[in-house]
SEMI-682155 format. One record per residue (C-alpha): x, y, z. Coordinates in Angstrom, 2 decimals, padded with zeros to 5 digits, always signed. Each point is the difference from the previous one (the first is absolute). Layout:
residues N
east  north  up
X  Y  Z
...
END
This chain:
residues 337
east  north  up
-148.29  -016.15  -047.84
+000.99  +003.91  -001.32
-003.34  +001.45  -001.44
+000.84  +000.84  -003.54
-002.21  +002.77  -000.15
+001.54  +001.48  +003.61
+002.67  +002.94  -001.98
+002.54  +001.29  +002.29
+000.78  +003.34  -000.25
+002.65  +002.85  +001.56
-001.56  +003.24  +000.98
+002.30  +002.33  -000.93
-000.82  +002.92  +002.40
-001.69  +000.28  +003.19
-001.20  +004.11  -000.22
-003.44  +001.24  +000.22
-001.12  -001.26  -003.20
+001.58  -003.59  +000.21
-001.86  -000.15  +003.34
-003.31  +000.92  -002.08
+000.71  -003.13  -002.46
+000.78  -002.59  +002.74
-003.31  +000.38  +001.82
-001.53  -000.96  -003.13
+002.88  -002.70  -000.69
-000.69  -001.45  +003.17
-003.42  -000.52  -000.87
+001.38  -002.91  -002.94
+001.53  -001.90  +002.10
-001.06  -002.86  -002.12
+002.08  +001.15  -002.99
+002.40  +002.46  +001.38
+002.93  -000.45  +002.37
+002.19  +002.85  +001.09
+003.03  -002.31  +000.87
+002.60  +003.09  +000.26
-000.28  +003.95  +000.01
+002.81  +002.53  -000.91
-000.30  +003.31  +002.04
+002.99  +001.92  +001.80
-002.00  +002.21  +002.23
-000.53  -002.44  +003.40
-003.09  +002.20  +000.79
-001.66  -000.50  -003.46
+001.06  -003.76  +000.49
-001.55  -000.53  +003.62
-003.06  +002.23  -001.60
-000.50  -002.41  -002.52
+000.70  -003.07  +002.31
-002.98  +000.95  +002.01
-001.95  -000.89  -002.54
+000.57  -003.31  -000.33
+000.13  -000.29  +003.59
-003.88  +001.54  +000.05
-000.99  -002.80  -002.47
+001.36  -002.87  +001.83
+002.90  -000.92  -001.89
+004.28  +000.10  +000.43
+001.44  +003.17  -001.38
+001.84  -000.38  -002.58
+004.09  +001.02  +000.12
+001.59  +002.47  -001.23
+002.79  +000.19  -002.03
+000.35  +003.61  -000.50
+002.90  -000.18  -002.94
-001.67  -001.39  -002.91
+003.53  -000.97  -001.75
+000.33  -002.65  +003.60
-003.84  -000.50  -000.81
+000.53  -001.30  -003.37
+002.42  -002.36  +000.74
-001.53  -001.45  +003.64
-003.75  -000.14  -002.06
+000.89  -000.43  -003.79
-001.37  -003.20  -000.62
-002.08  -000.19  +002.56
-002.43  +002.58  -001.52
-002.43  +001.07  -002.31
-000.63  +003.55  -000.51
+000.69  +003.32  +001.98
-002.19  +003.01  +000.42
+002.10  +003.28  +000.35
-001.32  +002.47  +001.96
+003.12  +002.59  +000.14
+000.56  +003.86  -000.53
+000.16  +000.40  -003.66
+003.43  +000.28  -000.58
+000.87  -003.22  +001.27
-002.73  -002.12  -002.43
+001.66  -000.62  -003.39
+003.20  -001.29  +001.64
-001.94  -002.34  +002.29
-002.14  -001.03  -002.43
+002.73  -001.19  -002.08
+001.58  -001.41  +002.63
-003.07  -002.29  +000.57
-000.83  -000.42  -003.53
+003.57  -001.54  -000.82
+000.19  -002.01  +003.08
-003.40  -001.90  -001.87
-002.70  +001.46  +001.98
-003.27  +002.12  -001.48
-000.26  +003.28  +001.52
-003.16  +001.77  +001.05
+000.95  +003.69  +000.02
-001.09  +003.04  +001.98
-000.48  +003.33  -002.19
+001.28  +002.09  -001.43
+002.31  -002.87  -001.60
+003.00  +001.88  -000.52
+001.59  +003.38  +000.18
+000.52  +000.95  -003.59
-000.60  -001.66  -004.06
+003.37  -001.70  +000.58
-000.26  -002.32  +003.06
-003.46  -000.77  -002.24
+001.54  -001.31  -002.60
+002.81  -001.28  +002.09
-002.91  -001.98  +001.93
-001.75  -000.80  -003.24
+003.10  -001.76  -001.17
+000.93  -002.03  +003.49
-003.67  -001.31  -000.53
+000.42  -001.03  -003.40
+003.72  -001.99  +000.68
-001.64  -001.94  +003.52
-002.95  -000.76  -001.15
-001.68  +000.86  +003.12
-003.44  +002.14  +000.69
-000.27  +003.04  +000.23
-003.05  +001.97  +001.40
+000.15  +004.03  +001.23
-002.90  +000.27  +002.81
-001.64  +003.09  -001.50
-003.23  -000.41  +002.24
-001.69  +001.72  -003.22
+001.54  -001.75  -002.66
-000.47  -003.51  +002.28
-003.91  +001.13  +000.14
-003.18  -001.86  -001.16
-001.31  +003.84  -001.11
+002.82  +001.26  -001.40
+001.20  -003.79  -002.22
-004.45  +000.16  -001.29
+000.77  +004.06  -001.10
+003.11  -001.24  -001.64
-001.90  -002.80  -002.04
-002.77  +002.74  -001.00
+002.33  +002.41  -001.24
+001.82  -002.53  -001.67
-002.56  -001.70  -001.56
-001.91  +003.48  -001.40
-003.02  -000.53  +002.00
+000.17  +003.87  +001.06
+001.48  +000.83  -002.69
+003.52  +001.88  -000.88
+001.84  +002.03  +002.91
-000.89  +003.93  -000.11
+001.54  +000.92  +002.85
+001.78  -001.23  +004.19
-000.32  +002.59  +002.97
+000.87  -001.40  +002.87
-000.11  +001.38  +003.78
+001.50  -001.72  +003.87
+000.66  +002.02  +003.12
+001.16  -000.95  +003.44
+001.45  +002.22  +002.72
+003.06  -002.30  -000.88
+002.95  +003.12  +000.96
-001.69  -000.23  +003.61
-000.17  -004.16  -000.01
+003.31  -000.64  -001.39
+002.23  +003.55  +001.71
+003.30  -001.94  +001.69
+000.10  -002.89  -002.52
+001.41  -001.92  -002.31
-002.59  +001.01  -002.61
+001.21  +003.71  -000.24
+003.89  -001.08  -000.32
-000.15  +000.36  -003.86
+003.03  -002.34  -000.13
-001.73  -002.68  +001.42
-003.63  +000.79  -001.44
+000.93  +001.48  -003.23
-002.86  +002.46  +000.38
-003.00  +001.13  +002.58
-003.33  +000.21  +000.02
-000.36  -000.22  -004.00
+002.72  -003.52  +000.15
-001.82  -001.20  +002.76
-003.76  -000.16  +000.50
-000.02  +001.50  -002.75
+002.20  -002.75  -002.28
-003.51  -002.15  +000.07
-001.54  +003.27  -001.82
+002.80  -000.13  -002.53
-000.40  -004.09  -000.54
-003.57  -000.13  -000.22
-000.06  +002.41  -002.52
+002.87  -001.46  -001.75
-001.92  -003.33  +000.01
-003.52  +001.93  -001.00
+001.62  +001.50  -002.88
+001.99  -002.54  -001.11
+001.94  +001.48  -002.27
+003.25  +002.33  +000.32
+000.07  +003.66  +001.09
+001.69  +001.74  -002.73
+000.09  +003.84  +001.28
+000.05  +001.11  +003.54
-000.54  +003.00  +001.84
+000.39  +000.06  +004.07
+000.40  +002.17  +002.85
+001.15  -000.95  +003.46
+000.29  +002.15  +002.81
+001.30  -001.02  +004.23
-001.19  +002.66  +001.66
+002.51  -000.15  +002.62
+000.65  -003.80  -000.57
+002.46  -001.71  -000.74
-001.66  -001.97  -002.79
-003.25  +000.97  -001.85
-003.41  +000.11  +001.22
-002.54  +002.18  -002.41
+000.75  -001.10  -003.59
-001.53  +000.70  -003.81
+000.23  -001.90  -003.43
-000.93  +000.58  -003.45
+000.38  -002.61  -002.08
-000.42  -001.42  -003.53
-000.23  -003.73  -001.08
+000.76  -001.77  -002.62
-003.41  +000.28  -001.75
-000.17  +003.62  +000.63
-002.37  -000.38  +003.35
+000.92  +001.99  +002.87
+000.51  -000.88  +003.56
-000.14  +002.25  +003.17
+001.16  -000.70  +003.06
+000.48  +001.84  +003.35
+001.32  -000.54  +003.34
-000.91  +001.87  +003.21
+001.81  -001.52  +003.05
-000.38  +002.34  +002.38
-004.03  +000.28  +000.27
-002.10  -000.45  +003.34
+000.48  -003.60  +001.61
-001.45  -002.23  -003.31
+001.57  -001.97  -001.99
-002.63  -000.81  -003.38
+000.73  -000.34  -004.57
-002.34  +000.86  -002.78
+000.61  -001.10  -003.04
-002.41  +000.76  -003.34
+000.84  -001.81  -003.09
-001.89  +001.98  -002.81
-000.93  -002.05  -002.93
-001.97  +000.60  -003.29
-002.99  -002.27  +001.43
+000.05  +000.26  +003.40
+002.19  +001.23  +003.21
+001.65  -002.48  +002.42
+000.21  +001.30  +003.73
+002.94  -002.26  +002.49
+002.17  +001.08  +002.41
+003.92  -000.32  +000.10
-000.42  -002.93  +002.25
-003.14  -001.79  -002.36
-001.85  +000.25  +002.82
-003.22  +000.48  -002.20
-000.59  +000.30  -003.67
-003.65  +002.09  -001.13
-000.57  +000.28  -004.02
-002.31  +003.08  -001.43
-000.72  -001.44  -003.44
-001.75  +001.51  -002.65
-003.80  +001.65  +000.21
+000.68  -000.73  +003.94
-000.29  +002.59  +002.79
+001.85  -001.25  +002.94
+002.64  -002.52  +000.81
-000.51  -003.54  +000.57
+002.28  -002.40  +002.04
+001.24  -002.59  -002.44
-000.40  -003.53  +001.33
+003.56  -001.73  +000.47
+001.77  -003.32  +001.36
+000.41  -000.09  +003.85
+003.54  +001.80  +000.51
+002.69  -002.16  +001.34
+002.74  +001.51  +002.58
+003.34  +000.43  -001.44
+001.92  -002.80  +000.95
-002.92  -002.86  -000.72
+000.50  +001.97  -003.50
+003.67  -000.82  -000.39
-000.86  -003.40  +001.05
-002.81  -000.28  -002.67
+002.24  +000.97  -002.39
+002.83  -002.34  +000.63
-002.28  -002.87  -000.01
-000.70  +001.09  -003.81
-003.77  +001.02  +000.97
+000.34  +003.42  -000.62
+002.03  +002.25  -002.79
+002.36  +002.00  +001.58
-002.72  +003.47  +000.58
+003.45  +002.14  +000.82
+003.91  -001.49  -001.78
+002.67  +002.43  +000.33
-000.93  +000.57  -003.52
-002.65  +002.51  +001.49
+002.38  +001.61  +002.67
+001.89  +001.03  -002.96
-002.33  +001.61  -001.71
-001.30  +001.74  +003.21
+004.08  +000.96  +000.98
+000.64  +001.51  -003.84
-003.14  +002.13  +000.76
+002.00  +000.68  +003.89
+003.38  +001.29  -001.98
-001.96  +002.34  -002.11
-001.47  +001.33  +002.65
+003.04  +000.51  +002.03
+001.78  +001.46  -003.16
-002.89  +002.60  -000.99
-000.61  +000.82  +003.69
+004.20  +001.02  +000.69
-000.22  +002.16  -003.66
-003.58  +001.97  +001.84
-002.02  -002.23  -002.29
+001.49  +000.07  -003.08
-001.73  -002.88  -001.99
+002.05  -002.85  -000.51
-000.56  -002.08  -003.26
+000.91  -003.39  -000.77
-000.51  -001.68  -002.90
END
């Protein structure tokens, strides 16, 4: 007898981040069956297969050609988790949606606003679910902060300040992450994409003016960047990304409101608030955190609303497009109606 609660999924990509997700998914065998993977690198597939062996499970077969995988498994699966280089996201997600699968898509969603609009159209046309795997937007911390901001509990937003840092340049040296035609950008569009997305999610409105500066510092892509922006409401936003720090990886996000200050991280790793009249920040209680895949399953089963639909990805990628345009002109402000 088949298990109606078991989701048969194709894992598209078996790189380092995919293997991180596999470890979590293998803890959920009651609800998840990774039926097949799509990985062109034999070494990456072997590393992923070893995780199944360690868990006492038979590794899934590898069909490295996505078109063939869709033909062979199209009517046997319900979902796809896409964890591939950034340039692949749009075409692979559209193909899986058109196959009739629900899709969990790694960050950043796409390379530009045109691809984001195309992906939203494919989602609408196929009627399938599309969730973007940004841990910030999927975290109970950011979801709680968004609820507080939208309800007016903390007053109106005055400004948002965010910073992310990591020794990214040395960690990603020689990888596809520093090949702009595949990655779409450097530190600000890789680790920094979490900052762009979380800030866009917290803001909940369009960026109407953006000025940006990015430095490559002898690397193929940007490793240091600064952004100043204005939201449609008039609130200011400042973003800073440094990918050449000492060995470390951390972030800070401050949302300054008329009645309180919120403090979180770009991955939603915490949420603190200082209310008017208080002298220090206090931790905000939030619901238990679910993993990325577990939240996808909860959205798919109707237990919760989609925390990170492609519309959030569209706002983030429009910000990125404006950043690139401004930085290419030496920081000239880019204005959007």
